[in-house]
Each structure stands twice: as C-alpha cells, then as structure tokens.
C-alpha positions, 0 to 999 in steps of 0.5 A: 518193696518184696513182697513173697510167702514165708516157709511154713509149716502150712505151705507143705500141707495138704488141702485138707490137713490145712483145712482141718487146721482152719487155715486158708493158704494163698492160693485159696483166698486168691480163688476166694473172690475177695473183692479188690479194695479201691483205695486200700491206703485210704482204709488203711491208714484209716484204720491206723489213726483210729486204732494206732495198732502195735504188733500184736493188734488186730482190727476188723472194719466194717466197709458199705458198698462206697467203700466209707467205713461204718464200724470198727473194732480194735483188739488183742491178739492172746490165743496160745496158737494160730487157729482159725476157730478162735480168731472165727470166735473173737471176730465175730464177737467184736462185729456184734458189738459193733454193727447189726447182722445183716443175715436177713439179705439176698445178698450182702451189701457192707463188706468185712475187712481185717489188719493185722500188726505182726511182727516179722516181714511181710510174706503170709505165714500160717498165722495169716491164714487162720485169721483168714479162715476167721474172717471169713467164716465170721462174715458168712456168719454175720451176713457180710462180705469177706474183704481184704486181709491186710497185715502191717509190719515194720516195712509197711502194710499189704493186703495179701493176695492182691500185691499192693502195699505201701511203706506207710503206715507202719507197725512203728509209725504214728498216727498221721493226719488223715480225713476225707470229705466223706469222712464219718464221724469218730467211731468207738474203739472197743476192746477187751472182750476180744481175750475173753472170748478167746480164752473161753475158746481155748477152754474148750 
C-alpha cells in the first residue's frame, strides 16, 4: 500500500493558525513522541471485531502496559466541522464512561488509542489532525498516555505517523474470528451519548 498526505487547507496553515483550529499536523504528531504499538494489526483487528466500525464511526480504546485491551467505546461522528475541541470533548466523555482516570499517578501507565473509520484514502486530512488534537488533549485530562491514531478506510488501516498499515480489516470487511491467549473477556460497547455531547459543544 502507498501512504502519504492528502492536500488540505491545513497543510498550508502556519503552526499558530493550525493551533487556533485545534489541528495537529503530521510533523507535530511525529514530534510528540507517541508510543509505538508493538502489534498494531492485533489491536486494529481486536477493535474491528468488537465494534465493527463503518465510515463515520470512531473507537477509543485503553490499553494496559502489556498492550491488552482494558476498555473501549464506539461512537458516531456528529460534528458539522472538524474541530479538535469538540472531538476532545466527546473522546473524554467516552473515556469517563468506560474507565476511571489516572490523574493521581505521577506517570501514566495506560495508553489510549483512537481508530477512526472514514471515507477517502489513507492520506492525512485536516479531520485527522483534529482527531489527533482531541485525542492528545483528552488523554492529558484523563491521566492517560496519548497513543496511536489509526484510520480505517476501504483501502485498509494505517497508523498515521508510523507508516504501518495493512489491507485487512478495512471499512468494508466483515469481522474476522480473532482471539489471543490473553484476550480479555468481552467489554461493553458504548455509544449514543457522543452525539449529545457534540450537539452541546456545537451550541456553545
């Protein structure tokens, strides 16, 4: 697969302007020291089986130090525009629903990752930059490490900023049987509240 960066208005903005729009560009994301996933395909496949996302669906997941899944939630993107502040609010709301915060720890031990299923190809877009900003800020407010941002399109999946990806699963594929020796018991799926959070945020 060939990955790159799609032309967008964000690409031509200065850093200060991009920050005002709450968007992280690829260079900023790469410089943030986001921890690499040891087995990204396993993480992506596990989330795909649990949530079976379709275009317009995001999945936030919390991993422990051994990269085992501890909590996850899927929700629909309802915002009219790609705004990192709105995305931050909805990601944070979902984290608060599924797992206690780690704000009392000096150093975060759990990591949050975000998988976003969308139309288009795998190249970075301004919407991706808004999700990156939102994920990073939500992690800070919940006491978690900010982990990978993953896109899922009809071409396959990609960990943005790392250049790692694959053709399956993709936005059109059906969930495949998937299990590991250390797979946790099924986790509850959540959703619905996300659209209400976004509506309230947009109204402010």
